[in-house]
C-alpha positions in Angstrom: 85.8 27.5 -196.6 84.5 26.7 -193.3 81.2 28.1 -192.2 80.7 31.7 -191.7 83.0 32.1 -194.8 86.1 31.8 -192.4 88.9 30.0 -194.4 90.3 26.7 -193.0 93.8 27.8 -192.6 93.0 30.8 -190.7 94.5 31.0 -187.3 92.0 29.7 -184.7 90.9 32.1 -181.8 92.1 30.6 -178.5 89.8 28.2 -176.9 88.6 29.1 -173.5 88.9 25.7 -172.0 92.3 25.1 -173.2 93.3 28.6 -171.9 91.6 27.7 -168.6 93.8 24.6 -168.1 97.0 26.3 -169.3 96.3 29.0 -166.7 95.8 26.4 -164.0 98.9 24.6 -165.0 100.8 27.9 -164.8 99.7 28.3 -161.1 100.4 24.8 -160.3 103.9 24.5 -161.6 105.1 27.4 -159.6 104.3 25.5 -156.3 106.5 22.4 -157.3 109.1 22.1 -154.6 109.8 18.2 -154.3 109.4 15.1 -156.3 106.1 14.5 -154.2 104.8 18.1 -155.2 105.6 17.3 -159.1 103.7 13.8 -159.0 100.8 15.4 -157.6 100.6 18.1 -160.5 101.4 15.3 -163.0 98.5 13.3 -161.6 96.2 16.4 -161.6 96.9 17.0 -165.4 98.1 14.0 -167.1 96.1 11.2 -165.4 94.8 8.9 -167.9 91.4 9.0 -166.5 90.6 12.3 -165.3 93.7 14.4 -166.0 92.8 17.8 -167.1 94.9 17.7 -170.1 93.6 14.3 -171.2 90.2 15.4 -170.7 90.9 18.4 -173.0 92.0 16.0 -175.8 88.8 14.0 -175.4 86.8 16.9 -176.2 87.8 16.8 -179.9 84.9 14.5 -180.6 82.4 17.0 -179.4 83.6 19.8 -181.3 82.1 20.7 -184.8 83.8 19.0 -187.8 85.3 22.1 -189.4 87.0 22.7 -185.9 88.2 19.4 -184.9 91.6 19.7 -186.5 92.7 22.9 -185.0 91.2 22.1 -181.6 92.9 18.8 -181.5 96.1 20.3 -182.5 95.9 22.9 -179.8 94.8 20.2 -177.2 97.7 18.0 -177.8 100.2 20.8 -178.0 99.1 21.8 -174.5 99.5 18.4 -173.4 102.9 18.2 -174.9 104.0 21.4 -173.2 102.7 20.2 -169.9 104.7 16.9 -170.2 107.9 18.7 -171.2 107.6 21.3 -168.4 107.0 18.4 -165.7 110.0 16.6 -167.2 112.4 19.5 -167.2 111.4 20.3 -163.5 111.8 16.7 -162.4 115.2 16.8 -164.0 116.0 19.7 -162.0 114.7 18.3 -158.7 116.5 15.2 -158.9 119.6 16.8 -159.9 119.6 18.7 -156.4 118.1 15.8 -154.3 120.8 14.2 -151.6 122.2 11.1 -153.0 121.2 8.0 -151.1 123.9 6.7 -149.0 126.0 9.8 -149.0 126.8 11.4 -145.7 126.5 15.0 -145.2 129.6 15.7 -143.0 128.4 19.1 -142.1 125.4 17.9 -140.3 125.7 17.5 -136.5 126.4 14.2 -135.1 123.6 12.1 -133.4 124.2 10.7 -130.2 122.5 7.2 -130.0 121.1 6.2 -126.8 123.5 4.0 -124.7 122.2 1.1 -122.7 123.6 0.1 -119.2 123.2 -2.8 -116.7 120.4 -2.7 -114.5 121.7 -1.5 -110.7 120.6 -4.8 -109.4 122.7 -6.8 -111.8 125.7 -4.7 -111.2 125.4 -5.1 -107.6 124.9 -8.8 -107.8 127.9 -9.0 -110.2 130.1 -6.9 -107.5 129.1 -9.4 -104.7 130.2 -12.3 -107.1 133.5 -10.9 -107.9 134.3 -10.1 -104.4 133.7 -13.7 -103.3 135.3 -15.1 -106.2 138.2 -13.3 -105.5 138.6 -15.0 -102.0 138.3 -18.3 -103.7 134.6 -19.1 -103.8 133.0 -21.1 -106.5 129.6 -19.9 -107.9 127.0 -22.3 -108.2 123.2 -22.2 -109.5 120.3 -24.6 -108.8 116.4 -25.0 -109.5 114.0 -22.4 -108.3 111.5 -25.0 -108.2 112.3 -26.9 -105.0 111.1 -29.8 -102.9 110.3 -29.4 -99.0 113.5 -31.5 -98.1 116.1 -29.2 -99.6 114.2 -26.0 -99.0 113.2 -26.9 -95.3 113.7 -30.2 -93.6 117.3 -30.5 -94.4 117.9 -27.0 -93.2 116.5 -28.0 -89.6 113.4 -26.5 -90.2 110.2 -29.1 -89.2 107.0 -29.2 -90.4 105.6 -26.9 -87.6 108.2 -24.4 -88.2 106.6 -20.8 -89.1 108.9 -20.5 -92.1 106.9 -23.1 -93.9 103.6 -21.4 -93.2 101.4 -20.8 -96.3 101.8 -17.3 -95.6 105.4 -17.3 -96.4 105.6 -20.0 -98.9 104.2 -20.1 -102.4 103.4 -23.9 -102.9 102.8 -25.1 -106.3 101.4 -28.7 -105.2 100.3 -29.9 -101.8 102.0 -33.0 -100.2 100.4 -36.3 -100.6 99.9 -38.6 -97.4 101.6 -41.9 -97.0 98.2 -43.7 -97.7 98.0 -42.4 -101.1 101.8 -42.9 -101.7 104.1 -40.2 -100.2 104.9 -37.1 -102.4 106.6 -34.0 -101.2 105.0 -30.7 -102.0 106.7 -28.6 -104.7 107.2 -25.0 -104.0 108.9 -22.0 -105.3 112.3 -21.7 -103.2 112.3 -19.3 -100.2 115.9 -18.9 -100.2 119.0 -20.4 -102.0 120.0 -21.9 -98.8 118.7 -25.4 -100.6 121.8 -25.2 -102.9 123.9 -25.8 -99.6 122.1 -29.0 -99.2 122.4 -30.0 -102.9 126.0 -29.1 -103.1 127.2 -30.9 -99.9 125.1 -33.9 -101.0 127.4 -34.3 -104.0 130.6 -32.9 -102.6 133.0 -33.5 -99.6 134.7 -30.9 -97.5 136.3 -28.6 -97.7 134.3 -26.3 -99.8 133.8 -22.8 -100.4 130.8 -21.6 -102.4 128.2 -18.7 -103.1 124.8 -19.7 -104.7 123.1 -16.5 -106.1 119.4 -16.4 -107.6 115.8 -15.6 -107.5 113.8 -16.5 -104.5 110.2 -16.2 -103.7 108.0 -15.2 -100.7 104.5 -14.6 -100.1 105.0 -10.8 -99.4 103.2 -7.5 -100.5 104.9 -5.4 -103.0 105.7 -2.3 -100.6 108.9 0.1 -100.0 110.9 -2.9 -98.3 109.3 -6.0 -99.5 108.6 -7.7 -102.9 107.4 -11.1 -103.5 110.5 -12.0 -105.8 114.0 -10.9 -104.8 117.7 -12.1 -105.5 119.6 -13.7 -102.7 123.2 -14.8 -102.5 123.8 -17.7 -100.2 127.5 -18.4 -99.0 128.8 -21.5 -97.3 132.2 -22.6 -96.1 132.7 -26.1 -94.6 136.1 -27.7 -93.6 137.9 -28.7 -90.4 138.5 -25.9 -87.6 136.4 -23.1 -89.4 135.5 -20.8 -86.4 133.3 -17.7 -85.8 136.3 -15.7 -86.3 136.7 -17.1 -89.8 132.9 -15.7 -90.5 133.4 -12.4 -88.8 136.7 -11.6 -90.8 135.1 -12.7 -94.2 132.2 -10.8 -93.8 134.0 -7.7 -92.5 136.3 -7.8 -95.6 133.2 -8.2 -97.9 131.6 -5.2 -96.4 134.9 -3.2 -96.8 135.2 -4.2 -100.3 131.5 -3.3 -101.2 130.9 -0.2 -99.2 134.3 1.2 -98.8 137.5 0.7 -96.5 136.2 3.2 -93.9 132.8 1.4 -93.3 132.2 0.0 -89.9 130.7 -3.3 -89.1 128.9 -5.0 -86.1 127.4 -8.3 -85.4 124.4 -8.7 -83.4 122.7 -12.0 -82.0 119.9 -13.4 -83.9 118.3 -16.7 -84.6 118.3 -19.0 -87.8 117.1 -22.8 -87.7 120.1 -23.6 -89.7 122.8 -21.9 -87.9 124.2 -21.7 -84.3 125.0 -19.5 -83.0 123.5 -17.0 -85.7 124.1 -13.1 -86.1 123.0 -10.2 -88.1 125.7 -8.2 -89.9 125.0 -4.2 -89.7 127.3 -1.6 -91.5 127.6 2.0 -90.4 125.4 4.2 -92.4 126.9 5.7 -95.6 124.4 8.6 -95.7 125.2 10.1 -92.2 128.7 8.5 -91.3 127.0 6.6 -88.6 125.7 9.8 -86.9 122.1 9.0 -87.4 119.5 10.0 -90.1 116.3 9.1 -91.5 117.8 6.3 -93.8 119.1 4.5 -90.7 116.3 5.6 -88.5 118.7 7.5 -86.4 120.7 4.4 -85.2 123.8 5.0 -87.3 123.6 1.2 -88.4 122.0 -0.4 -91.3 121.1 -4.1 -91.3 122.8 -6.1 -94.2 122.5 -9.8 -94.0 122.0 -13.0 -91.6 124.7 -15.4 -91.0 126.0 -18.0 -88.3 127.8 -21.2 -87.9 126.2 -24.2 -89.8 123.8 -26.3 -87.3 125.3 -29.8 -86.6 121.7 -31.1 -87.6 122.3 -29.6 -91.2 125.7 -31.6 -91.5 124.0 -34.8 -90.3 121.2 -34.4 -92.9 123.9 -34.7 -95.7 126.1 -37.3 -94.1 128.9 -34.9 -92.6 130.4 -35.7 -89.3 129.6 -32.6 -87.2 132.4 -33.6 -85.0 134.9 -33.4 -87.6 133.7 -30.3 -89.9 132.4 -27.0 -89.1 131.3 -24.3 -91.3 129.6 -20.8 -91.6 126.9 -19.6 -93.8 125.3 -16.5 -94.6 122.6 -15.0 -96.8 122.1 -11.5 -98.4 119.4 -10.1 -100.4 120.8 -8.0 -103.5 117.8 -5.5 -103.3 118.7 -4.9 -99.7 122.4 -4.3 -100.5 121.4 -2.1 -103.5 119.3 0.1 -101.1 122.0 0.3 -98.6 124.8 0.9 -101.4 122.9 3.8 -103.1 121.0 5.0 -100.1 117.5 4.4 -101.4 114.6 3.9 -99.3 111.8 2.4 -101.7 112.6 -1.0 -103.3 110.0 -0.5 -105.9 112.2 1.9 -107.8 114.2 -0.7 -109.0 111.5 -2.3 -110.7 109.4 0.5 -112.1 111.8 0.9 -115.2 111.9 4.5 -114.9 114.9 5.7 -117.0 115.0 9.0 -115.1 115.9 7.0 -112.1 118.0 4.2 -113.6 120.5 6.6 -115.5 121.3 8.4 -112.4 122.5 4.9 -110.7 126.1 4.1 -111.2 128.4 1.7 -109.2 
């Protein structure tokens, strides 16, 4: 007999604590929709330290001795029921979950972002392709240059304005003769120095272009940048004339801008060419009628050119009485502005995909 005269094998009245846990579980299991939900419910009821079902089992020790057996059986039964219910629900969820690595062919396709070459790179490639098709070799040289190759051998004496600190980025200052002469080091202001380097190592005839980055002490604005890409061209041989220069650059402009483009040459001045000229092309935006892009002139300046100055030939040991040649220099950024009809050079450097994705060659 138990206390109060109740037989020990009589059915035990449901314990309020266990019923409360069962009710909470019935509510929680209805919200299990994913494996993550299931693990959260499992942790709430079966966690070893503070799970509700495990906590109920631990209450056995606090029950009167004559109730411990029945309460323990009920608490353990509740725990096993919770475990079985969660295991069954887990099996259902895993059976219907997508299998890793299996492609659902009914899903719409995903279009990956497609990269493309930068507009300036494509213009440079186009320029190189045009001249290599004419038989020009592509050469490369150092961006860190000395005064001899960048200025003096190109007929620019020390007092020439182009050597002023306002234009040139010097890295070291020249050292006087009393201290042991050492030329100044600078970031090249043009790739014309490659003319000198190539002629020092090769004999005519020669036909080359030298593309590369150059540097000037300029502000970064709509038409200027302190770093840009230039392509220098040089042809040397016997009997080279101004007619060869004009024919070459006219053919280049038509290959780049279109067969209907018109060209004109205006007199100009460069210390390393004589005579010198500027090449203009008819404005593509207005067809030469005049617009804001061409400042209502109908023409756009493209590049500088001229016949190689005899002093340049003498600097590299060429006989100016035997050889003649022509040279030209064009900025890739300027060509890109003309080709695409853009009026702000900064747009090429801002990496705005909304702009870059509209540009195509």
